[in-house]
C-alpha positions as CSV (number, residue, x, y, z in Angstrom):
1,X,20.5,1.6,-2.0
2,X,18.0,-2.2,-2.3
3,X,15.5,-1.8,0.6
4,X,15.0,-5.3,0.3
5,X,15.7,-7.1,4.4
6,X,16.4,-10.1,5.4
7,X,18.5,-12.8,7.3
8,X,21.9,-13.8,6.6
9,X,22.1,-16.7,4.0
10,X,24.7,-18.8,6.3
11,X,27.1,-18.3,9.9
12,X,30.0,-17.4,7.5
13,X,27.5,-14.0,5.7
14,X,26.6,-13.7,9.5
15,X,29.6,-12.9,10.7
16,X,30.6,-10.8,8.0
17,X,27.0,-9.0,9.7
18,X,28.9,-9.2,13.1
19,X,32.4,-7.8,12.1
20,X,30.6,-4.7,10.0
21,X,28.2,-4.1,13.3
22,X,31.9,-3.9,15.0
23,X,33.3,-1.4,12.3
24,X,30.9,0.7,13.2
25,X,29.6,0.3,8.8
26,X,26.2,-0.4,10.0
27,X,23.2,1.9,10.5
28,X,20.6,1.6,13.2
29,X,16.8,0.6,11.7
30,X,15.5,4.3,12.7
31,X,18.5,6.3,10.5
32,X,17.6,4.0,7.7
33,X,13.9,5.3,7.5
34,X,15.6,9.1,8.3
35,X,17.1,8.5,5.0
36,X,14.0,6.7,3.2
37,X,11.5,9.6,4.2
38,X,13.3,12.3,4.6
39,X,12.3,12.8,7.2
40,X,13.0,11.7,11.4
41,X,10.4,8.6,11.9
42,X,8.3,8.2,15.0
43,X,9.0,5.1,17.4
44,X,6.0,4.0,16.7
45,X,6.8,3.8,13.6
46,X,10.5,1.9,14.0
47,X,8.7,-0.6,15.5
48,X,6.1,-1.4,13.6
49,X,8.8,-1.7,10.6
50,X,11.4,-3.8,13.1
51,X,8.1,-5.5,13.9
52,X,7.3,-6.7,9.8
53,X,11.3,-7.1,9.9
54,X,11.3,-9.7,12.6
55,X,7.8,-11.2,11.3
56,X,9.8,-12.4,8.1
57,X,12.5,-13.6,10.0
58,X,10.3,-16.1,11.7
59,X,8.7,-17.4,8.9
60,X,12.4,-16.8,6.5
61,X,11.8,-14.6,4.0
62,X,12.7,-11.6,2.7
63,X,10.8,-8.6,2.4
64,X,10.7,-4.9,0.3
65,X,11.6,-1.7,2.9
66,X,10.0,0.3,0.7
67,X,6.9,-1.6,0.6
68,X,6.0,-2.0,4.6
69,X,7.0,1.5,5.7
70,X,4.4,2.4,2.7
71,X,1.7,0.0,3.8
72,X,2.6,1.5,7.7
73,X,2.0,5.0,5.8
74,X,-1.8,4.2,4.4
75,X,-3.1,2.6,7.7
76,X,-1.5,5.5,9.5
77,X,-3.3,8.2,6.8
78,X,-6.6,6.1,7.9
79,X,-5.8,6.5,11.5
80,X,-5.8,10.4,11.3
């Protein structure tokens, strides 16, 4: 499974994504993070990842989800 996240490249790709969602062929961000982490993340963790994804979308950048997860986990360990 790739960990890259980006916005659809064009209208056709966006339509395909919407169809997959309507068919139930998608996962929530929380489910994806649970698969990667091997445990259910907190709502704060999910929100932090979502905020990073939204920021990347605004900047029209793709991101590596694993790098975002590692970054957030590092920040969390500094607070504990």
